C-alpha positions as CSV (number, residue, x, y, z in Angstrom):
1,M,-9.7,7.5,16.7
2,P,-6.0,6.9,17.2
3,S,-3.6,6.8,14.3
4,Q,-2.2,3.5,13.0
5,P,0.0,2.1,15.8
6,L,3.8,2.9,15.6
7,R,3.8,3.9,12.0
8,H,5.1,7.5,12.4
9,A,8.1,6.5,14.5
10,E,8.8,3.3,12.5
11,Y,9.0,4.9,9.1
12,D,10.8,8.1,10.2
13,D,13.5,5.8,11.5
14,I,13.7,3.5,8.5
15,A,12.9,5.9,5.6
16,A,16.1,5.2,3.7
17,E,16.0,1.4,4.2
18,Y,12.3,1.2,3.2
19,A,12.9,3.3,0.1
20,A,15.8,1.0,-0.9
21,S,13.5,-2.0,-0.5
22,K,11.4,-0.7,-3.3
23,Q,14.1,-2.1,-5.6
24,L,13.8,-5.7,-4.3
25,P,12.7,-8.1,-7.1
26,F,9.4,-8.9,-5.6
27,R,8.6,-5.2,-5.7
28,T,9.5,-4.6,-9.3
29,V,8.4,-8.0,-10.7
30,V,5.1,-8.4,-8.7
31,E,4.0,-5.4,-6.7
32,A,4.5,-2.7,-9.3
33,P,3.0,-4.6,-12.3
34,T,0.0,-5.5,-10.2
35,L,-0.6,-1.9,-9.2
36,F,-0.2,-0.5,-12.7
37,H,-2.5,-3.3,-14.0
38,L,-5.2,-2.3,-11.5
39,A,-4.7,1.4,-12.1
40,G,-5.1,1.0,-15.9
41,D,-4.9,4.1,-18.1
42,V,-4.3,7.1,-15.8
43,R,-3.9,9.7,-18.5
44,G,-5.8,12.9,-17.5
45,L,-6.8,11.6,-14.1
46,S,-6.5,13.3,-10.7
47,V,-4.7,10.9,-8.3
48,L,-4.2,10.7,-4.6
49,D,-1.3,8.4,-3.5
50,L,-2.1,7.5,0.2
51,P,0.3,6.7,1.7
52,C,2.9,7.8,-0.7
53,G,6.1,6.9,1.1
54,D,9.1,8.3,-0.8
55,G,6.9,9.0,-3.8
56,T,8.0,6.0,-5.9
57,Y,4.5,5.4,-7.2
58,S,3.5,9.0,-7.3
59,R,6.3,9.6,-9.8
60,A,5.3,6.6,-11.8
61,L,1.7,7.8,-12.1
62,A,2.8,11.2,-13.1
63,R,5.1,9.8,-15.8
64,R,2.1,7.7,-17.0
65,G,0.1,10.8,-17.7
66,A,-1.9,11.6,-14.6
67,A,-3.2,15.2,-14.8
68,S,-2.4,15.8,-11.1
69,V,-0.9,13.7,-8.3
70,L,-1.0,14.4,-4.6
71,G,1.0,12.2,-2.2
72,I,0.3,12.1,1.5
73,D,2.2,10.1,4.1
74,L,2.3,10.1,7.9
75,S,6.1,10.0,8.0
76,S,7.7,13.4,7.6
77,A,11.0,11.7,6.7
78,M,9.3,9.9,3.8
79,V,7.6,13.0,2.6
80,E,10.9,14.9,2.7
81,R,12.5,12.3,0.6
82,A,9.7,12.6,-1.9
83,R,9.9,16.4,-2.0
84,Q,13.7,16.2,-2.5
85,T,13.3,14.0,-5.5
86,E,10.6,16.4,-6.8
87,R,13.0,19.3,-6.4
88,E,15.7,17.4,-8.3
89,A,13.4,16.1,-11.1
90,P,10.1,18.1,-11.1
91,L,7.0,16.3,-12.3
92,G,4.4,18.6,-10.8
93,I,3.7,16.4,-7.8
94,S,2.5,17.8,-4.5
95,Y,3.4,16.1,-1.2
96,R,2.2,16.7,2.3
97,V,2.4,15.1,5.7
98,G,-1.0,13.7,6.8
99,D,-2.7,10.9,8.7
100,A,-5.2,8.7,6.8
101,A,-6.9,8.2,10.2
102,D,-7.6,12.0,10.4
103,L,-7.5,13.0,6.8
104,G,-10.8,14.9,6.2
105,T,-11.5,15.8,2.6
106,V,-8.4,16.9,0.7
107,G,-9.9,16.7,-2.8
108,A,-12.2,14.8,-5.2
109,F,-10.0,12.3,-7.0
110,D,-10.6,10.0,-10.0
111,L,-8.2,7.5,-8.5
112,I,-6.8,6.7,-5.1
113,L,-3.7,4.5,-4.8
114,A,-3.5,3.0,-1.4
115,S,-0.4,0.8,-1.1
116,Y,-0.2,-1.0,2.3
117,L,-2.5,1.4,4.1
118,F,-5.3,-0.8,5.3
119,N,-3.0,-3.4,6.8
120,Y,-2.2,-0.8,9.5
121,A,-5.7,-1.1,10.9
122,R,-5.6,-3.3,14.0
123,T,-9.4,-3.2,14.5
124,R,-12.5,-3.1,12.5
125,A,-13.1,0.5,13.7
126,Q,-9.7,1.6,12.5
127,L,-10.3,0.0,9.1
128,L,-13.6,1.8,8.8
129,V,-11.9,5.1,9.4
130,F,-9.5,4.4,6.5
131,A,-12.3,3.2,4.2
132,R,-14.4,6.3,4.9
133,A,-11.4,8.5,4.2
134,I,-11.2,6.9,0.8
135,Y,-14.9,7.4,0.1
136,A,-14.7,11.0,1.1
137,N,-11.9,11.8,-1.3
138,L,-13.2,9.9,-4.4
139,K,-15.4,11.5,-7.0
140,P,-18.6,9.6,-7.7
141,G,-17.4,6.8,-10.0
142,G,-13.8,7.2,-8.7
143,R,-11.7,4.1,-8.1
144,L,-9.6,2.8,-5.3
145,V,-6.7,0.4,-6.1
146,G,-3.9,-0.7,-3.9
147,M,-1.7,-3.4,-2.4
148,N,-2.0,-5.0,1.0
149,D,-0.6,-7.7,3.2
150,N,-2.6,-10.7,2.1
151,P,-5.1,-11.8,4.8
152,R,-5.9,-14.9,2.8
153,T,-2.4,-16.5,3.1
154,S,-2.5,-19.9,4.7
155,L,-0.8,-20.1,8.1
156,D,1.9,-22.5,6.9
157,R,3.3,-20.0,4.4
158,Y,4.3,-17.4,6.9
159,G,8.1,-17.2,7.4
160,S,8.9,-18.8,4.0
161,Y,10.0,-15.8,1.9
162,A,13.7,-15.5,2.8
163,A,14.6,-16.2,-0.9
164,Y,12.8,-12.9,-1.8
165,G,14.6,-10.7,0.7
166,F,12.3,-10.7,3.6
167,A,10.7,-12.7,6.4
168,R,7.0,-12.5,7.4
169,D,5.4,-14.0,10.5
170,V,2.1,-13.7,12.3
171,E,1.1,-13.7,15.9
172,R,-0.5,-17.0,16.9
173,P,-3.4,-17.7,17.1
174,R,-4.2,-15.6,14.0
175,R,-7.2,-13.6,15.0
176,E,-8.6,-10.1,14.4
177,G,-5.8,-7.7,15.2
178,A,-3.0,-10.2,15.2
179,Q,0.4,-8.7,14.5
180,V,2.1,-9.5,11.2
181,R,5.9,-8.8,11.4
182,Y,7.9,-8.0,8.3
183,S,11.7,-8.1,8.4
184,F,13.8,-7.0,5.4
185,F,17.3,-8.3,4.9
186,K,20.0,-5.7,4.0
187,P,23.2,-6.5,1.9
188,D,25.4,-5.9,5.0
189,G,23.7,-8.7,6.9
190,T,21.5,-6.5,9.1
191,S,17.7,-6.1,8.8
192,F,14.9,-3.7,9.5
193,G,11.3,-4.3,10.1
194,F,7.8,-3.1,10.7
195,D,4.4,-4.4,11.8
196,N,1.1,-4.9,10.0
197,F,-2.0,-6.3,11.4
198,W,-4.3,-9.1,10.3
199,L,-8.1,-8.7,9.8
200,A,-10.2,-11.4,8.2
201,P,-11.1,-11.0,4.5
202,Q,-14.8,-10.9,5.4
203,T,-14.0,-7.9,7.7
204,Y,-12.6,-6.0,4.8
205,E,-15.6,-6.8,2.6
206,E,-18.1,-5.8,5.3
207,V,-16.2,-2.6,6.3
208,F,-15.8,-1.3,2.7
209,A,-19.5,-1.8,2.1
210,E,-20.3,0.0,5.3
211,A,-18.2,2.9,4.2
212,G,-20.2,3.2,1.0
213,L,-17.6,1.7,-1.4
214,A,-18.8,-0.8,-3.9
215,G,-17.2,-3.8,-5.6
216,F,-14.5,-4.4,-3.0
217,R,-12.3,-7.3,-3.9
218,F,-8.9,-8.7,-3.4
219,V,-7.0,-9.3,-6.6
220,D,-4.4,-12.0,-7.1
221,P,-1.0,-10.4,-8.1
222,I,0.6,-10.8,-11.4
223,A,4.3,-11.1,-12.3
224,V,6.2,-9.4,-15.2
225,S,9.6,-11.0,-14.9
226,P,12.7,-11.4,-17.0
227,E,12.7,-14.4,-19.3
228,G,13.6,-17.5,-17.5
229,E,12.6,-16.4,-14.0
230,D,9.9,-18.5,-12.3
231,W,7.7,-16.6,-9.8
232,S,5.0,-19.3,-9.5
233,S,6.1,-20.3,-6.0
234,F,5.9,-16.7,-4.8
235,L,2.5,-16.1,-6.5
236,G,1.0,-19.3,-5.1
237,D,-0.5,-18.3,-1.7
238,C,1.2,-14.9,-2.2
239,P,2.1,-12.8,0.9
240,I,0.8,-9.6,-0.8
241,T,-2.4,-8.9,-2.7
242,G,-4.0,-6.3,-4.9
243,L,-7.3,-4.8,-4.0
244,A,-9.9,-2.6,-5.7
245,A,-13.2,-0.9,-5.1
246,H,-15.1,2.2,-6.3
247,R,-17.4,4.9,-5.1
248,P,-20.8,4.5,-6.8
249,G,-22.0,7.3,-9.0
């Protein structure tokens, strides 16, 4: 089974820019609160952050009391950024380079955080590989939470997010494996981008059940914003979605 297309080269080349994008308002107001709401109380839990990127959420989970955190990412540049931050401000987090498409069993975790992993699957078969990797690394009763490109978005909402710092478009016709292109705008007027892929919501539901995970669902994001800010337009037909499932046991 091949790795997710292009991701290694893409993220090695844009590691600094992608890390900076974690400070965009939609990340801090919608993405992070949704993730932490889904994760709940992590005190005393063993956590796998897959993919971990530059370790932003690995560090947040450690600060929230996780007993152990392992971050894994396909991009060596991202992992090196995470390790450098850990050296400068140690929280006891371990990081390694690894591919979710060829992960094996790296532990038995109470919680796996999978932020924007599954939207790199271009086919049902690739999604099943990712889902089985999650199952193999969860304890019985362990939980999966994460964020994902929202496959439920209506077609007319693609391309309408410039006010939030990015553009998003999808290959037409939108069918299984269609390319979803994200472009992020930088303060200097330039941009950087990467590709996700669209699979139908029903495909996700069927694949996660086939992998042995129970209760798979997409979860509408929430917003925790400064007083006076209105995020209702962004949240309506939102471009990103939470997700959750668990390993029975």
